C-alpha positions in Angstrom: -0.2 0.3 -0.2 1.1 3.6 -0.5 2.5 5.9 2.1 -0.5 8.7 3.4 1.4 11.9 2.4 -1.6 14.7 1.1 -1.6 15.3 -2.5 -0.3 11.8 -3.0 -2.2 9.7 -5.9 -2.0 6.4 -3.3 -4.4 8.2 -1.0 -7.2 8.3 -3.9 -6.5 4.9 -4.5 -6.5 3.7 -1.2 -9.9 5.5 -0.4 -11.4 4.2 -3.7 -10.5 0.3 -2.5 -11.9 0.9 0.7 -15.2 2.4 -0.1 -15.8 -0.4 -2.2 -14.9 -2.7 -0.1 -17.3 -1.6 2.1 -19.9 -1.4 -0.4 -19.2 -5.0 -1.0 -19.9 -5.7 2.5 -23.1 -3.8 3.1 -24.4 -5.7 -0.6 -23.7 -9.1 1.4 -25.4 -7.7 4.4 -28.0 -7.0 2.7 -29.4 -10.0 0.4 -28.6 -11.9 3.7 -30.8 -10.0 5.5 -33.3 -10.4 2.4 -32.9 -14.3 2.8 -33.4 -14.9 6.6 -36.5 -12.5 6.5 -38.0 -14.6 3.1 -37.5 -17.9 4.5 -39.0 -17.1 7.7 -42.0 -15.5 6.4 -42.3 -18.7 4.4 -42.5 -20.8 6.8 -44.8 -18.5 9.2 -47.1 -18.6 6.5 -46.6 -22.4 5.9 -47.3 -22.9 9.3 -50.4 -20.6 10.0 -51.5 -22.8 7.0 -51.0 -26.2 8.3 -52.1 -24.8 11.3 -55.5 -23.7 10.0 -56.0 -26.4 8.5 -55.8 -28.6 11.8 -57.3 -27.0 14.5 -59.1 -24.2 12.2 -57.7 -21.9 14.7 -55.3 -18.6 14.0 -52.2 -19.4 14.7 -49.9 -16.3 15.9 -48.0 -16.2 13.0 -46.0 -12.8 13.5 -44.5 -14.6 16.6 -43.7 -17.1 15.2 -41.7 -14.7 12.4 -40.4 -12.9 15.1 -38.7 -16.1 16.9 -37.5 -17.0 13.8 -35.6 -13.9 12.7 -34.8 -13.2 16.2 -30.4 -12.7 16.8 -30.1 -14.0 12.8 -30.3 -10.9 11.5 -26.9 -8.5 10.9 -27.5 -5.0 9.3 -31.5 -4.8 9.1 -33.1 -4.8 12.7 -36.2 -3.0 11.8 -38.4 -5.5 10.8 -41.9 -5.3 10.8 -44.7 -8.2 9.8 -47.9 -8.4 8.8 -50.2 -11.7 8.5 -53.4 -12.2 6.8 -55.5 -15.1 7.1 -58.9 -16.1 5.0 -60.5 -19.1 3.7 -58.4 -19.9 1.0 -54.1 -18.8 2.0 -52.1 -17.4 4.4 -50.2 -14.2 3.6 -47.4 -13.2 5.5 -46.0 -9.5 4.1 -42.7 -8.7 6.0 -40.6 -5.3 6.2 -37.1 -4.3 7.0 -35.2 -1.1 6.7 -32.2 0.6 8.0 -31.5 4.2 7.1 -31.9 3.7 3.3 -31.7 0.7 2.7 -35.4 -1.1 2.6 -36.9 -4.6 1.9 -40.1 -6.1 1.4 -41.3 -9.7 1.1 -44.6 -11.1 1.1 -44.8 -15.1 0.9 -48.0 -17.1 0.4 -49.5 -20.6 1.4 -52.5 -22.0 0.1 -54.8 -23.6 3.4 -55.4 -27.1 1.6 -57.9 -29.3 2.8 -57.0 -33.0 1.3 -59.1 -35.3 2.9 -61.9 -33.5 2.1 -61.2 -33.9 -1.6 -60.7 -37.5 -1.0 -63.4 -37.9 0.4 -65.9 -36.6 -2.2 -64.5 -39.1 -4.6 -65.6 -41.8 -2.9 
């Protein structure tokens, strides 16, 4: 590496390399958190759909989602989740943000009742 003298070109090159490194690290952390949030939202939607199918009750999907992401996010710590349950499907909307970076995730799981369809065939 070059010397840190004022007016030296090496200072500019070193600053550009450092800034590029910081941008790459932020990008990796962003996509890591997005993958964690997407996986937790999908798992929460499927868990909610299975619970509704088996017990005909609503499951606390938001709490399950928060439990799944607890301690796993690196960069985006402000996460909001909304779960909607209707007769056909469970939808989980998750939004995470930090400063100017933001991501939105929507995952859906169908509530299927194969037992009823199989019995109708007989």
